[in-house]
C-alpha positions, -999 to +999 in steps of 0.1 A: -292-268+760-271-250+734-268-261+698-241-249+675-248-254+638-219-252+614-224-257+576-192-266+558-181-272+523-144-283+516-131-270+549-107-298+558-079-274+567-100-256+593-122-283+608-098-296+635-087-262+647-123-249+647-134-280+667-106-275+693-113-238+698-150-243+699-150-271+725-127-251+747-150-221+746-182-242+751-166-261+780-161-228+799-198-218+795-208-244+820-240-256+802-250-286+781-243-283+744-241-301+711-222-293+680-238-301+646-216-300+615-235-301+582-213-313+553-227-298+521-213-325+499-176-317+504-153-332+478-122-331+501-116-350+534-139-328+555-165-356+561-138-382+570-123-358+596-157-352+611-165-389+611-134-396+632-143-368+656-178-383+662-162-415+675-146-395+703-172-369+712-208-379+719-218-342+719-209-340+682-233-347+653-225-347+616-251-344+589-240-352+553-262-339+525-266-359+493-254-331+471-243-294+473-276-277+482-260-244+494-256-227+527-292-219+534-303-256+529-273-267+551-283-244+579-320-255+576-308-291+580-288-282+611-317-262+626-341-291+621-317-315+638-308-291+667-323-299+702-312-268+720-333-240+733-306-216+719-291-222+685-259-206+673-250-206+636-215-200+624-192-206+594-166-234+594-137-215+578-124-199+611-135-164+600-159-166+630-140-166+663-155-191+688-144-167+715-173-144+704-199-171+710-205-163+748-213-127+740-240-138+715-255-162+740-255-137+769-274-112+748-302-137+745-301-142+782-310-104+784-343-112+768-336-109+731-347-135+706-319-130+681-283-118+687-267-109+653-230-106+648-216-073+635-182-074+618-172-038+627-137-042+613-139-063+581-108-079+565-122-078+530-114-061+497-128-026+498-142-025+462-154-061+458-167-068+493-169-038+517-186-012+496-212-036+480-219-050+515-225-016+531-249-007+503-268-040+506-269-037+544-282-002+542-309-012+517-319-042+537-322-021+569-345+004+552-366-023+534-371-045+565-372-018+592-346-039+612-317-017+622-287-040+617-253-031+603-244-066+591-271-088+577-246-110+558-228-127+586-239-162+595-227-158+631-259-154+650-277-168+680-314-176+680-341-188+703-352-221+688-389-210+690-381-181+666-365-204+640-397-225+640-416-196+626-392-190+597-391-211+565-358-210+547-352-214+510-331-199+482-304-179+499-325-162+526-305-174+556-287-141+559-321-124+562-335-145+591-337-114+614-358-095+588-381-125+583-383-131+621-392-094+626-425-102+609-433-123+640-422-097+665-387-110+672-366-089+695-332-084+678-299-071+691-265-066+675-232-078+690-198-067+677-177-097+666-141-100+653-134-109+617-101-127+616-084-134+582-093-167+566-068-194+578-077-220+553-098-228+522-112-202+497-142-179+497-172-193+480-185-159+472-177-134+445-190-101+431-218-120+415-233-127+449-240-090+453-266-091+425-283-120+441-285-101+474-303-072+456-329-097+442-333-112+477-339-077+491-368-074+467-381-108+478-379-098+515-397-065+508-426-084+492-427-111+519-427-086+548-454-064+534-476-085+512-471-122+523-507-125+535-522-099+512-507-102+477-538-085+462-527-053+478-495-054+457-507-067+424-542-051+427-527-016+430-505-021+400-535-035+380-558-006+391-533+021+381-527+003+348-564+000+341-571+036+350-542+050+330-550+028+299-587+036+301-580+073+305-558+074+275-582+054+253-611+076+264-591+107+255-584+092+221-620+083+215-629+120+222-602+130+197-617+106+172-652+121+176-637+155+170-624+143+137-587+137+143-568+108+128-559+087+158-536+062+142-515+087+123-515+116+149-516+096+181-502+062+172-477+059+201-503+071+226-528+046+213-503+018+216-494+028+252-531+030+262-537-005+248-508-020+266-517-005+299-553-016+296-542-051+286-518-054+316-543-043+342-565-073+341-537-099+344-524-080+374-557-083+391-559-120+382-524-125+396-534-108+429-565-131+432-545-162+425-519-151+450-547-146+476-559-182+469-524-196+471-517-179+505-550-192+519-542-227+507-507-225+521-518-214+556-549-236+558-534-268+544-503-267+565-520-255+596-497-225+598-507-194+617-505-158+605-494-148+640-468-158+666-475-160+704-447-148+727-463-157+760-497-169+774-507-160+810-536-177+826-550-178+861-557-215+867-584-228+891-570-240+924-600-249+944-624-278+939-661-271+937-656-235+927-674-229+895-659-195+888-634-189+860 
């Protein structure tokens, strides 16, 4: 079973053409499929067009969100509704060519858990999109340890079991491969085309670049310190306490030797006090973080690991007490 999840927002000019092209490609794959459109509170006729299509195609499902929650939330809604063992996510503006979908699916059949699209030839503005994107992708690759050229594209294929391990919020949908790598997901990259937009307008601008950098910092923290926040905050607190304590000890010695601390070493005294004062809150933050992580995993029954496969030799004979 293959599920195709497509979040849309005001894409009435592209929906019918996308549907026609997608069903043609899926029909040639020769396997059961479903198409899930997630309408993120469009203000045009997008939902009406999809509602009409549902009446003619039982393999089509449409989810309408109550308000505009954003692309990550729309994808999460589609993933939760999907029934397929393989889930493909793509945009609804025709900048993702349905003809590339079989290549993504076939890559999973080779044993990978995620097949990520790679827009090798991008039809974007060099200054506003290409250069910031290359910088962000390079940073994300170094931070996560996942060697991908294109984290930003939505066009990816996933094994459903992998998506169950990843909780989406904020704008982290583009970093699913990085988050999934925490659980040992095998990731491959597949070149895809990047045709010019045929309808609608881009929902992203240069401001999105700054959000991506903040998300990179979030990913870095999640990948390295999700289950041990004390290792992050505790180190900062320890360095701060040692530095502040060292400075103040030095100044006490100076005071004993008869120097005027306030007049001669005022800035150093201020710095030492600040460092000492920040050290303890950092330790406290680390301890609170440890308690929150413990509560999170234990209260929801979540595991800090992911099992790929279990092999077991089952008993076949009756009366044999061996195991």
